[in-house]
PDB file of N, CA, C and O in Angstrom:
ATOM      1  N   MET A   1      -9.783  77.156-139.930  1.00  0.00           N
ATOM      2  CA  MET A   1      -9.099  76.624-140.946  1.00  0.00           C
ATOM      3  C   MET A   1      -9.146  77.568-142.194  1.00  0.00           C
ATOM      4  O   MET A   1     -10.184  78.176-142.458  1.00  0.00           O
ATOM      5  N   LYS A   2      -8.004  77.690-142.969  1.00  0.00           N
ATOM      6  CA  LYS A   2      -7.934  78.544-144.073  1.00  0.00           C
ATOM      7  C   LYS A   2      -8.652  77.824-145.307  1.00  0.00           C
ATOM      8  O   LYS A   2      -8.466  76.625-145.515  1.00  0.00           O
ATOM      9  N   GLN A   3      -9.381  78.512-146.021  1.00  0.00           N
ATOM     10  CA  GLN A   3      -9.999  78.009-147.195  1.00  0.00           C
ATOM     11  C   GLN A   3      -9.060  78.194-148.482  1.00  0.00           C
ATOM     12  O   GLN A   3      -8.967  77.291-149.313  1.00  0.00           O
ATOM     13  N   LEU A   4      -8.397  79.357-148.602  1.00  0.00           N
ATOM     14  CA  LEU A   4      -7.528  79.625-149.638  1.00  0.00           C
ATOM     15  C   LEU A   4      -6.094  79.047-149.373  1.00  0.00           C
ATOM     16  O   LEU A   4      -5.669  78.969-148.220  1.00  0.00           O
ATOM     17  N   GLY A   5      -5.448  78.694-150.321  1.00  0.00           N
ATOM     18  CA  GLY A   5      -4.051  78.201-150.159  1.00  0.00           C
ATOM     19  C   GLY A   5      -3.910  76.780-149.776  1.00  0.00           C
ATOM     20  O   GLY A   5      -2.805  76.327-149.478  1.00  0.00           O
ATOM     21  N   ILE A   6      -5.082  75.989-149.769  1.00  0.00           N
ATOM     22  CA  ILE A   6      -4.915  74.645-149.400  1.00  0.00           C
ATOM     23  C   ILE A   6      -4.131  73.836-150.390  1.00  0.00           C
ATOM     24  O   ILE A   6      -4.485  73.835-151.569  1.00  0.00           O
ATOM     25  N   ASP A   7      -3.082  73.142-149.987  1.00  0.00           N
ATOM     26  CA  ASP A   7      -2.291  72.388-150.919  1.00  0.00           C
ATOM     27  C   ASP A   7      -2.712  70.953-150.912  1.00  0.00           C
ATOM     28  O   ASP A   7      -2.273  70.219-150.026  1.00  0.00           O
ATOM     29  N   ILE A   8      -3.494  70.509-151.790  1.00  0.00           N
ATOM     30  CA  ILE A   8      -4.142  69.192-151.774  1.00  0.00           C
ATOM     31  C   ILE A   8      -3.008  68.105-151.880  1.00  0.00           C
ATOM     32  O   ILE A   8      -3.116  67.055-151.246  1.00  0.00           O
ATOM     33  N   GLU A   9      -1.930  68.359-152.678  1.00  0.00           N
ATOM     34  CA  GLU A   9      -0.870  67.397-152.853  1.00  0.00           C
ATOM     35  C   GLU A   9      -0.307  67.133-151.468  1.00  0.00           C
ATOM     36  O   GLU A   9      -0.075  65.958-151.184  1.00  0.00           O
ATOM     37  N   SER A  10      -0.069  68.033-150.613  1.00  0.00           N
ATOM     38  CA  SER A  10       0.645  67.787-149.297  1.00  0.00           C
ATOM     39  C   SER A  10      -0.363  67.092-148.365  1.00  0.00           C
ATOM     40  O   SER A  10       0.053  66.362-147.465  1.00  0.00           O
ATOM     41  N   ILE A  11      -1.678  67.299-148.556  1.00  0.00           N
ATOM     42  CA  ILE A  11      -2.604  66.586-147.678  1.00  0.00           C
ATOM     43  C   ILE A  11      -2.671  65.063-148.024  1.00  0.00           C
ATOM     44  O   ILE A  11      -2.927  64.236-147.150  1.00  0.00           O
ATOM     45  N   VAL A  12      -2.441  64.729-149.282  1.00  0.00           N
ATOM     46  CA  VAL A  12      -2.539  63.356-149.660  1.00  0.00           C
ATOM     47  C   VAL A  12      -1.117  62.688-149.752  1.00  0.00           C
ATOM     48  O   VAL A  12      -0.962  61.539-150.167  1.00  0.00           O
ATOM     49  N   GLY A  13      -0.172  63.438-149.363  1.00  0.00           N
ATOM     50  CA  GLY A  13       1.137  62.836-149.202  1.00  0.00           C
ATOM     51  C   GLY A  13       2.033  62.889-150.480  1.00  0.00           C
ATOM     52  O   GLY A  13       2.995  62.123-150.525  1.00  0.00           O
ATOM     53  N   PHE A  14       1.792  63.730-151.515  1.00  0.00           N
ATOM     54  CA  PHE A  14       2.796  63.883-152.626  1.00  0.00           C
ATOM     55  C   PHE A  14       3.905  64.670-152.202  1.00  0.00           C
ATOM     56  O   PHE A  14       3.791  65.492-151.293  1.00  0.00           O
ATOM     57  N   PRO A  15       5.079  64.442-152.874  1.00  0.00           N
ATOM     58  CA  PRO A  15       6.258  65.181-152.539  1.00  0.00           C
ATOM     59  C   PRO A  15       6.087  66.602-152.780  1.00  0.00           C
ATOM     60  O   PRO A  15       5.139  66.970-153.474  1.00  0.00           O
ATOM     61  N   MET A  16       6.975  67.519-152.236  1.00  0.00           N
ATOM     62  CA  MET A  16       6.890  68.943-152.407  1.00  0.00           C
ATOM     63  C   MET A  16       6.982  69.319-153.834  1.00  0.00           C
ATOM     64  O   MET A  16       7.881  68.799-154.495  1.00  0.00           O
ATOM     65  N   SER A  17       6.177  70.149-154.393  1.00  0.00           N
ATOM     66  CA  SER A  17       6.189  70.599-155.798  1.00  0.00           C
ATOM     67  C   SER A  17       7.203  71.749-155.931  1.00  0.00           C
ATOM     68  O   SER A  17       7.204  72.711-155.163  1.00  0.00           O
ATOM     69  N   LYS A  18       8.043  71.597-156.925  1.00  0.00           N
ATOM     70  CA  LYS A  18       9.030  72.619-157.277  1.00  0.00           C
ATOM     71  C   LYS A  18       8.721  73.326-158.625  1.00  0.00           C
ATOM     72  O   LYS A  18       9.588  73.991-159.191  1.00  0.00           O
ATOM     73  N   HIS A  19       7.468  73.172-159.129  1.00  0.00           N
ATOM     74  CA  HIS A  19       7.062  73.758-160.366  1.00  0.00           C
ATOM     75  C   HIS A  19       7.046  75.226-160.365  1.00  0.00           C
ATOM     76  O   HIS A  19       6.946  75.814-159.288  1.00  0.00           O
ATOM     77  N   HIS A  20       7.135  75.877-161.472  1.00  0.00           N
ATOM     78  CA  HIS A  20       7.155  77.346-161.585  1.00  0.00           C
ATOM     79  C   HIS A  20       5.896  77.923-160.859  1.00  0.00           C
ATOM     80  O   HIS A  20       4.753  77.556-161.131  1.00  0.00           O
ATOM     81  N   GLY A  21       6.186  78.804-159.966  1.00  0.00           N
ATOM     82  CA  GLY A  21       4.947  79.380-159.259  1.00  0.00           C
ATOM     83  C   GLY A  21       4.700  78.733-157.941  1.00  0.00           C
ATOM     84  O   GLY A  21       3.925  79.269-157.150  1.00  0.00           O
ATOM     85  N   SER A  22       5.275  77.672-157.663  1.00  0.00           N
ATOM     86  CA  SER A  22       4.974  76.953-156.321  1.00  0.00           C
ATOM     87  C   SER A  22       5.628  77.768-155.207  1.00  0.00           C
ATOM     88  O   SER A  22       6.423  78.672-155.466  1.00  0.00           O
ATOM     89  N   PRO A  23       5.296  77.449-154.027  1.00  0.00           N
ATOM     90  CA  PRO A  23       5.968  78.084-152.864  1.00  0.00           C
ATOM     91  C   PRO A  23       7.396  77.928-152.948  1.00  0.00           C
ATOM     92  O   PRO A  23       8.120  78.916-152.829  1.00  0.00           O
ATOM     93  N   TYR A  24       7.917  76.659-153.163  1.00  0.00           N
ATOM     94  CA  TYR A  24       9.329  76.449-153.202  1.00  0.00           C
ATOM     95  C   TYR A  24       9.986  77.335-154.242  1.00  0.00           C
ATOM     96  O   TYR A  24      10.994  77.985-153.964  1.00  0.00           O
ATOM     97  N   ASP A  25       9.424  77.363-155.427  1.00  0.00           N
ATOM     98  CA  ASP A  25      10.013  78.078-156.540  1.00  0.00           C
ATOM     99  C   ASP A  25      10.079  79.572-156.263  1.00  0.00           C
ATOM    100  O   ASP A  25      11.109  80.187-156.537  1.00  0.00           O
ATOM    101  N   ARG A  26       8.996  80.198-155.717  1.00  0.00           N
ATOM    102  CA  ARG A  26       8.936  81.624-155.396  1.00  0.00           C
ATOM    103  C   ARG A  26       9.960  81.872-154.290  1.00  0.00           C
ATOM    104  O   ARG A  26      10.654  82.882-154.405  1.00  0.00           O
ATOM    105  N   GLY A  27      10.140  81.086-153.247  1.00  0.00           N
ATOM    106  CA  GLY A  27      11.149  81.330-152.293  1.00  0.00           C
ATOM    107  C   GLY A  27      12.559  81.217-152.836  1.00  0.00           C
ATOM    108  O   GLY A  27      13.416  82.016-152.459  1.00  0.00           O
ATOM    109  N   ASN A  28      12.835  80.260-153.704  1.00  0.00           N
ATOM    110  CA  ASN A  28      14.083  80.162-154.424  1.00  0.00           C
ATOM    111  C   ASN A  28      14.407  81.380-155.233  1.00  0.00           C
ATOM    112  O   ASN A  28      15.534  81.876-155.238  1.00  0.00           O
ATOM    113  N   ALA A  29      13.321  81.885-155.967  1.00  0.00           N
ATOM    114  CA  ALA A  29      13.546  83.081-156.842  1.00  0.00           C
ATOM    115  C   ALA A  29      13.779  84.369-155.996  1.00  0.00           C
ATOM    116  O   ALA A  29      14.603  85.205-156.370  1.00  0.00           O
ATOM    117  N   ASP A  30      13.028  84.533-154.816  1.00  0.00           N
ATOM    118  CA  ASP A  30      13.178  85.668-154.062  1.00  0.00           C
ATOM    119  C   ASP A  30      14.610  85.725-153.499  1.00  0.00           C
ATOM    120  O   ASP A  30      15.187  86.809-153.420  1.00  0.00           O
ATOM    121  N   SER A  31      15.174  84.619-153.121  1.00  0.00           N
ATOM    122  CA  SER A  31      16.531  84.559-152.661  1.00  0.00           C
ATOM    123  C   SER A  31      17.561  84.839-153.773  1.00  0.00           C
ATOM    124  O   SER A  31      18.564  85.522-153.565  1.00  0.00           O
ATOM    125  N   TYR A  32      17.280  84.306-154.908  1.00  0.00           N
ATOM    126  CA  TYR A  32      18.119  84.447-156.083  1.00  0.00           C
ATOM    127  C   TYR A  32      18.288  85.924-156.460  1.00  0.00           C
ATOM    128  O   TYR A  32      19.392  86.412-156.701  1.00  0.00           O
ATOM    129  N   TYR A  33      17.151  86.602-156.499  1.00  0.00           N
ATOM    130  CA  TYR A  33      17.118  88.071-156.809  1.00  0.00           C
ATOM    131  C   TYR A  33      17.360  88.944-155.621  1.00  0.00           C
ATOM    132  O   TYR A  33      17.279  90.164-155.757  1.00  0.00           O
ATOM    133  N   GLN A  34      17.649  88.414-154.480  1.00  0.00           N
ATOM    134  CA  GLN A  34      17.943  89.086-153.180  1.00  0.00           C
ATOM    135  C   GLN A  34      16.818  90.056-152.844  1.00  0.00           C
ATOM    136  O   GLN A  34      17.086  91.212-152.517  1.00  0.00           O
ATOM    137  N   ARG A  35      15.526  89.599-152.918  1.00  0.00           N
ATOM    138  CA  ARG A  35      14.416  90.363-152.611  1.00  0.00           C
ATOM    139  C   ARG A  35      13.969  90.267-151.177  1.00  0.00           C
ATOM    140  O   ARG A  35      13.062  90.980-150.748  1.00  0.00           O
ATOM    141  N   GLY A  36      14.589  89.408-150.454  1.00  0.00           N
ATOM    142  CA  GLY A  36      14.172  89.126-149.078  1.00  0.00           C
ATOM    143  C   GLY A  36      13.056  88.125-148.933  1.00  0.00           C
ATOM    144  O   GLY A  36      12.384  87.807-149.914  1.00  0.00           O
ATOM    145  N   SER A  37      12.852  87.649-147.808  1.00  0.00           N
ATOM    146  CA  SER A  37      11.786  86.577-147.657  1.00  0.00           C
ATOM    147  C   SER A  37      10.447  87.211-147.517  1.00  0.00           C
ATOM    148  O   SER A  37      10.224  88.036-146.631  1.00  0.00           O
ATOM    149  N   ARG A  38       9.531  86.825-148.406  1.00  0.00           N
ATOM    150  CA  ARG A  38       8.108  87.317-148.359  1.00  0.00           C
ATOM    151  C   ARG A  38       7.251  86.175-148.877  1.00  0.00           C
ATOM    152  O   ARG A  38       6.944  86.170-150.069  1.00  0.00           O
ATOM    153  N   PRO A  39       6.858  85.244-148.094  1.00  0.00           N
ATOM    154  CA  PRO A  39       6.235  84.021-148.560  1.00  0.00           C
ATOM    155  C   PRO A  39       4.900  84.281-149.438  1.00  0.00           C
ATOM    156  O   PRO A  39       3.956  84.972-149.057  1.00  0.00           O
ATOM    157  N   HIS A  40       4.978  83.674-150.559  1.00  0.00           N
ATOM    158  CA  HIS A  40       3.799  83.821-151.496  1.00  0.00           C
ATOM    159  C   HIS A  40       3.919  82.679-152.599  1.00  0.00           C
ATOM    160  O   HIS A  40       4.944  82.003-152.688  1.00  0.00           O
ATOM    161  N   TYR A  41       2.925  82.515-153.355  1.00  0.00           N
ATOM    162  CA  TYR A  41       3.002  81.600-154.513  1.00  0.00           C
ATOM    163  C   TYR A  41       1.894  82.006-155.455  1.00  0.00           C
ATOM    164  O   TYR A  41       0.994  82.787-155.147  1.00  0.00           O
ATOM    165  N   TYR A  42       2.031  81.404-156.648  1.00  0.00           N
ATOM    166  CA  TYR A  42       0.972  81.658-157.702  1.00  0.00           C
ATOM    167  C   TYR A  42       0.161  80.326-157.945  1.00  0.00           C
ATOM    168  O   TYR A  42       0.792  79.278-158.078  1.00  0.00           O
ATOM    169  N   GLY A  43      -1.079  80.331-158.002  1.00  0.00           N
ATOM    170  CA  GLY A  43      -1.849  79.209-158.389  1.00  0.00           C
ATOM    171  C   GLY A  43      -3.194  79.588-159.025  1.00  0.00           C
ATOM    172  O   GLY A  43      -3.346  80.731-159.456  1.00  0.00           O
ATOM    173  N   GLY A  44      -4.131  78.719-159.098  1.00  0.00           N
ATOM    174  CA  GLY A  44      -5.412  79.005-159.628  1.00  0.00           C
ATOM    175  C   GLY A  44      -5.509  78.485-161.048  1.00  0.00           C
ATOM    176  O   GLY A  44      -5.122  77.346-161.309  1.00  0.00           O
ATOM    177  N   GLU A  45      -6.035  79.318-162.012  1.00  0.00           N
ATOM    178  CA  GLU A  45      -6.281  78.865-163.284  1.00  0.00           C
ATOM    179  C   GLU A  45      -5.071  78.612-164.102  1.00  0.00           C
ATOM    180  O   GLU A  45      -4.124  79.398-164.135  1.00  0.00           O
ATOM    181  N   ALA A  46      -5.123  77.471-164.776  1.00  0.00           N
ATOM    182  CA  ALA A  46      -3.956  77.097-165.564  1.00  0.00           C
ATOM    183  C   ALA A  46      -3.826  78.071-166.747  1.00  0.00           C
ATOM    184  O   ALA A  46      -4.817  78.620-167.228  1.00  0.00           O
ATOM    185  N   GLY A  47      -2.558  78.274-167.210  1.00  0.00           N
ATOM    186  CA  GLY A  47      -2.250  79.133-168.340  1.00  0.00           C
ATOM    187  C   GLY A  47      -2.028  80.542-167.915  1.00  0.00           C
ATOM    188  O   GLY A  47      -1.719  81.369-168.773  1.00  0.00           O
ATOM    189  N   GLY A  48      -2.151  80.872-166.726  1.00  0.00           N
ATOM    190  CA  GLY A  48      -1.888  82.319-166.299  1.00  0.00           C
ATOM    191  C   GLY A  48      -0.428  82.405-165.900  1.00  0.00           C
ATOM    192  O   GLY A  48       0.299  81.414-165.967  1.00  0.00           O
ATOM    193  N   PRO A  49       0.015  83.624-165.473  1.00  0.00           N
ATOM    194  CA  PRO A  49       1.419  83.811-165.086  1.00  0.00           C
ATOM    195  C   PRO A  49       1.888  82.779-164.056  1.00  0.00           C
ATOM    196  O   PRO A  49       1.158  82.506-163.104  1.00  0.00           O
ATOM    197  N   TYR A  50       3.021  82.228-164.206  1.00  0.00           N
ATOM    198  CA  TYR A  50       3.658  81.281-163.256  1.00  0.00           C
ATOM    199  C   TYR A  50       2.725  80.019-163.066  1.00  0.00           C
ATOM    200  O   TYR A  50       2.714  79.415-161.994  1.00  0.00           O
ATOM    201  N   GLY A  51       1.990  79.661-164.075  1.00  0.00           N
ATOM    202  CA  GLY A  51       1.132  78.407-163.961  1.00  0.00           C
ATOM    203  C   GLY A  51      -0.152  78.707-163.412  1.00  0.00           C
ATOM    204  O   GLY A  51      -0.980  77.795-163.398  1.00  0.00           O
ATOM    205  N   GLY A  52      -0.490  79.930-162.917  1.00  0.00           N
ATOM    206  CA  GLY A  52      -1.728  80.223-162.410  1.00  0.00           C
ATOM    207  C   GLY A  52      -1.905  81.754-162.249  1.00  0.00           C
ATOM    208  O   GLY A  52      -0.906  82.470-162.198  1.00  0.00           O
ATOM    209  N   SER A  53      -3.062  82.234-162.174  1.00  0.00           N
ATOM    210  CA  SER A  53      -3.354  83.625-162.315  1.00  0.00           C
ATOM    211  C   SER A  53      -3.529  84.273-160.956  1.00  0.00           C
ATOM    212  O   SER A  53      -3.567  85.502-160.897  1.00  0.00           O
ATOM    213  N   ILE A  54      -3.641  83.505-159.815  1.00  0.00           N
ATOM    214  CA  ILE A  54      -3.894  84.025-158.543  1.00  0.00           C
ATOM    215  C   ILE A  54      -2.698  84.034-157.664  1.00  0.00           C
ATOM    216  O   ILE A  54      -2.040  83.008-157.489  1.00  0.00           O
ATOM    217  N   LYS A  55      -2.393  85.200-157.090  1.00  0.00           N
ATOM    218  CA  LYS A  55      -1.183  85.317-156.203  1.00  0.00           C
ATOM    219  C   LYS A  55      -1.756  85.054-154.799  1.00  0.00           C
ATOM    220  O   LYS A  55      -2.710  85.724-154.403  1.00  0.00           O
ATOM    221  N   PHE A  56      -1.218  84.130-154.064  1.00  0.00           N
ATOM    222  CA  PHE A  56      -1.548  83.838-152.620  1.00  0.00           C
ATOM    223  C   PHE A  56      -0.438  84.498-151.818  1.00  0.00           C
ATOM    224  O   PHE A  56       0.747  84.288-152.075  1.00  0.00           O
ATOM    225  N   GLU A  57      -0.831  85.269-150.880  1.00  0.00           N
ATOM    226  CA  GLU A  57       0.061  85.899-149.967  1.00  0.00           C
ATOM    227  C   GLU A  57       0.123  84.985-148.648  1.00  0.00           C
ATOM    228  O   GLU A  57      -0.646  84.038-148.480  1.00  0.00           O
ATOM    229  N   GLN A  58       1.052  85.339-147.786  1.00  0.00           N
ATOM    230  CA  GLN A  58       1.354  84.559-146.664  1.00  0.00           C
ATOM    231  C   GLN A  58       0.087  84.282-145.762  1.00  0.00           C
ATOM    232  O   GLN A  58      -0.063  83.187-145.220  1.00  0.00           O
ATOM    233  N   ASP A  59      -0.792  85.284-145.625  1.00  0.00           N
ATOM    234  CA  ASP A  59      -1.937  85.075-144.816  1.00  0.00           C
ATOM    235  C   ASP A  59      -2.917  84.146-145.455  1.00  0.00           C
ATOM    236  O   ASP A  59      -3.911  83.788-144.823  1.00  0.00           O
ATOM    237  N   GLN A  60      -2.699  83.747-146.639  1.00  0.00           N
ATOM    238  CA  GLN A  60      -3.625  82.808-147.359  1.00  0.00           C
ATOM    239  C   GLN A  60      -2.992  81.365-147.550  1.00  0.00           C
ATOM    240  O   GLN A  60      -3.562  80.456-148.153  1.00  0.00           O
ATOM    241  N   MET A  61      -1.753  81.269-146.966  1.00  0.00           N
ATOM    242  CA  MET A  61      -0.996  79.997-147.160  1.00  0.00           C
ATOM    243  C   MET A  61      -1.098  79.171-145.940  1.00  0.00           C
ATOM    244  O   MET A  61      -1.205  79.654-144.812  1.00  0.00           O
ATOM    245  N   THR A  62      -1.060  77.823-146.222  1.00  0.00           N
ATOM    246  CA  THR A  62      -0.974  76.862-145.062  1.00  0.00           C
ATOM    247  C   THR A  62       0.328  76.921-144.418  1.00  0.00           C
ATOM    248  O   THR A  62       1.239  77.534-144.975  1.00  0.00           O
ATOM    249  N   ASP A  63       0.504  76.350-143.312  1.00  0.00           N
ATOM    250  CA  ASP A  63       1.895  76.182-142.664  1.00  0.00           C
ATOM    251  C   ASP A  63       2.889  75.450-143.539  1.00  0.00           C
ATOM    252  O   ASP A  63       4.073  75.778-143.608  1.00  0.00           O
ATOM    253  N   GLN A  64       2.351  74.446-144.200  1.00  0.00           N
ATOM    254  CA  GLN A  64       3.126  73.528-145.097  1.00  0.00           C
ATOM    255  C   GLN A  64       3.679  74.304-146.243  1.00  0.00           C
ATOM    256  O   GLN A  64       4.826  74.113-146.648  1.00  0.00           O
ATOM    257  N   GLN A  65       2.798  75.256-146.813  1.00  0.00           N
ATOM    258  CA  GLN A  65       3.249  75.952-147.958  1.00  0.00           C
ATOM    259  C   GLN A  65       4.290  77.066-147.595  1.00  0.00           C
ATOM    260  O   GLN A  65       5.160  77.413-148.394  1.00  0.00           O
ATOM    261  N   ILE A  66       4.152  77.608-146.344  1.00  0.00           N
ATOM    262  CA  ILE A  66       5.155  78.567-145.860  1.00  0.00           C
ATOM    263  C   ILE A  66       6.455  77.828-145.623  1.00  0.00           C
ATOM    264  O   ILE A  66       7.518  78.380-145.905  1.00  0.00           O
ATOM    265  N   GLU A  67       6.420  76.599-145.117  1.00  0.00           N
ATOM    266  CA  GLU A  67       7.591  75.807-144.928  1.00  0.00           C
ATOM    267  C   GLU A  67       8.332  75.551-146.335  1.00  0.00           C
ATOM    268  O   GLU A  67       9.550  75.672-146.464  1.00  0.00           O
ATOM    269  N   GLU A  68       7.498  75.200-147.328  1.00  0.00           N
ATOM    270  CA  GLU A  68       8.064  75.021-148.675  1.00  0.00           C
ATOM    271  C   GLU A  68       8.713  76.236-149.337  1.00  0.00           C
ATOM    272  O   GLU A  68       9.725  76.165-150.035  1.00  0.00           O
ATOM    273  N   TYR A  69       8.035  77.371-149.054  1.00  0.00           N
ATOM    274  CA  TYR A  69       8.631  78.692-149.513  1.00  0.00           C
ATOM    275  C   TYR A  69      10.007  78.824-148.830  1.00  0.00           C
ATOM    276  O   TYR A  69      10.997  79.112-149.503  1.00  0.00           O
ATOM    277  N   MET A  70      10.078  78.622-147.532  1.00  0.00           N
ATOM    278  CA  MET A  70      11.240  78.901-146.795  1.00  0.00           C
ATOM    279  C   MET A  70      12.318  77.825-147.156  1.00  0.00           C
ATOM    280  O   MET A  70      13.503  78.149-147.074  1.00  0.00           O
ATOM    281  N   ALA A  71      11.978  76.585-147.544  1.00  0.00           N
ATOM    282  CA  ALA A  71      12.875  75.571-148.010  1.00  0.00           C
ATOM    283  C   ALA A  71      13.483  76.089-149.262  1.00  0.00           C
ATOM    284  O   ALA A  71      14.702  75.999-149.408  1.00  0.00           O
ATOM    285  N   GLY A  72      12.772  76.598-150.133  1.00  0.00           N
ATOM    286  CA  GLY A  72      13.272  77.135-151.415  1.00  0.00           C
ATOM    287  C   GLY A  72      14.187  78.313-151.176  1.00  0.00           C
ATOM    288  O   GLY A  72      15.251  78.370-151.792  1.00  0.00           O
ATOM    289  N   TYR A  73      13.855  79.213-150.359  1.00  0.00           N
ATOM    290  CA  TYR A  73      14.609  80.398-150.015  1.00  0.00           C
ATOM    291  C   TYR A  73      15.875  79.886-149.403  1.00  0.00           C
ATOM    292  O   TYR A  73      16.936  80.256-149.905  1.00  0.00           O
ATOM    293  N   ASN A  74      15.884  79.090-148.390  1.00  0.00           N
ATOM    294  CA  ASN A  74      17.042  78.634-147.682  1.00  0.00           C
ATOM    295  C   ASN A  74      17.951  77.740-148.563  1.00  0.00           C
ATOM    296  O   ASN A  74      19.175  77.818-148.458  1.00  0.00           O
ATOM    297  N   ASP A  75      17.414  76.976-149.345  1.00  0.00           N
ATOM    298  CA  ASP A  75      18.231  76.193-150.292  1.00  0.00           C
ATOM    299  C   ASP A  75      19.164  77.175-151.191  1.00  0.00           C
ATOM    300  O   ASP A  75      20.376  76.996-151.314  1.00  0.00           O
ATOM    301  N   ASN A  76      18.502  78.148-151.753  1.00  0.00           N
ATOM    302  CA  ASN A  76      19.333  79.068-152.577  1.00  0.00           C
ATOM    303  C   ASN A  76      20.275  79.876-151.697  1.00  0.00           C
ATOM    304  O   ASN A  76      21.417  80.102-152.097  1.00  0.00           O
ATOM    305  N   GLU A  77      19.858  80.316-150.535  1.00  0.00           N
ATOM    306  CA  GLU A  77      20.788  80.990-149.649  1.00  0.00           C
ATOM    307  C   GLU A  77      22.001  80.123-149.349  1.00  0.00           C
ATOM    308  O   GLU A  77      23.109  80.658-149.314  1.00  0.00           O
ATOM    309  N   GLU A  78      21.873  78.905-149.144  1.00  0.00           N
ATOM    310  CA  GLU A  78      22.974  77.995-148.859  1.00  0.00           C
ATOM    311  C   GLU A  78      23.905  77.770-150.058  1.00  0.00           C
ATOM    312  O   GLU A  78      25.130  77.687-149.967  1.00  0.00           O
ATOM    313  N   ASP A  79      23.180  77.679-151.211  1.00  0.00           N
ATOM    314  CA  ASP A  79      23.945  77.631-152.537  1.00  0.00           C
ATOM    315  C   ASP A  79      24.655  78.829-152.900  1.00  0.00           C
ATOM    316  O   ASP A  79      25.569  78.790-153.724  1.00  0.00           O
ATOM    317  N   ALA A  80      24.252  80.002-152.275  1.00  0.00           N
ATOM    318  CA  ALA A  80      24.804  81.358-152.568  1.00  0.00           C
ATOM    319  C   ALA A  80      24.757  81.591-154.175  1.00  0.00           C
ATOM    320  O   ALA A  80      25.694  82.064-154.818  1.00  0.00           O
ATOM    321  N   ASN A  81      23.565  81.200-154.693  1.00  0.00           N
ATOM    322  CA  ASN A  81      23.374  81.400-156.177  1.00  0.00           C
ATOM    323  C   ASN A  81      22.547  82.647-156.376  1.00  0.00           C
ATOM    324  O   ASN A  81      21.319  82.578-156.420  1.00  0.00           O
ATOM    325  N   PHE A  82      23.205  83.794-156.498  1.00  0.00           N
ATOM    326  CA  PHE A  82      22.541  85.055-156.614  1.00  0.00           C
ATOM    327  C   PHE A  82      22.692  85.742-157.974  1.00  0.00           C
ATOM    328  O   PHE A  82      23.707  85.581-158.652  1.00  0.00           O
ATOM    329  N   LYS A  83      21.671  86.507-158.361  1.00  0.00           N
ATOM    330  CA  LYS A  83      21.758  87.168-159.597  1.00  0.00           C
ATOM    331  C   LYS A  83      22.931  88.178-159.600  1.00  0.00           C
ATOM    332  O   LYS A  83      23.079  88.985-158.683  1.00  0.00           O
ATOM    333  N   ASP A  84      23.749  88.103-160.654  1.00  0.00           N
ATOM    334  CA  ASP A  84      24.850  89.024-160.696  1.00  0.00           C
ATOM    335  C   ASP A  84      24.374  90.267-161.494  1.00  0.00           C
ATOM    336  O   ASP A  84      24.216  90.273-162.715  1.00  0.00           O
ATOM    337  N   TRP A  85      24.170  91.290-160.686  1.00  0.00           N
ATOM    338  CA  TRP A  85      23.651  92.516-161.275  1.00  0.00           C
ATOM    339  C   TRP A  85      24.905  93.206-161.904  1.00  0.00           C
ATOM    340  O   TRP A  85      24.789  94.284-162.487  1.00  0.00           O
TER     341      TRP A  85
END
């Protein structure tokens, strides 16, 4: 069982978080900026970048968090809402 990246909200049944730095938000942003899919999110101490100062990579994420990242990524891909460089 992974100790890092545990999403307490999903364990107790809260809806998927879309706040800045969440897995959903980071997936959505990666698609928007056309960076490709690379599951990660930010969390940890409040007040840091993206609402937390710790970056969690895919190997530190739960299956649920990876699904949330991919939901954000795929939602933006379906919307075709990309940064106009």
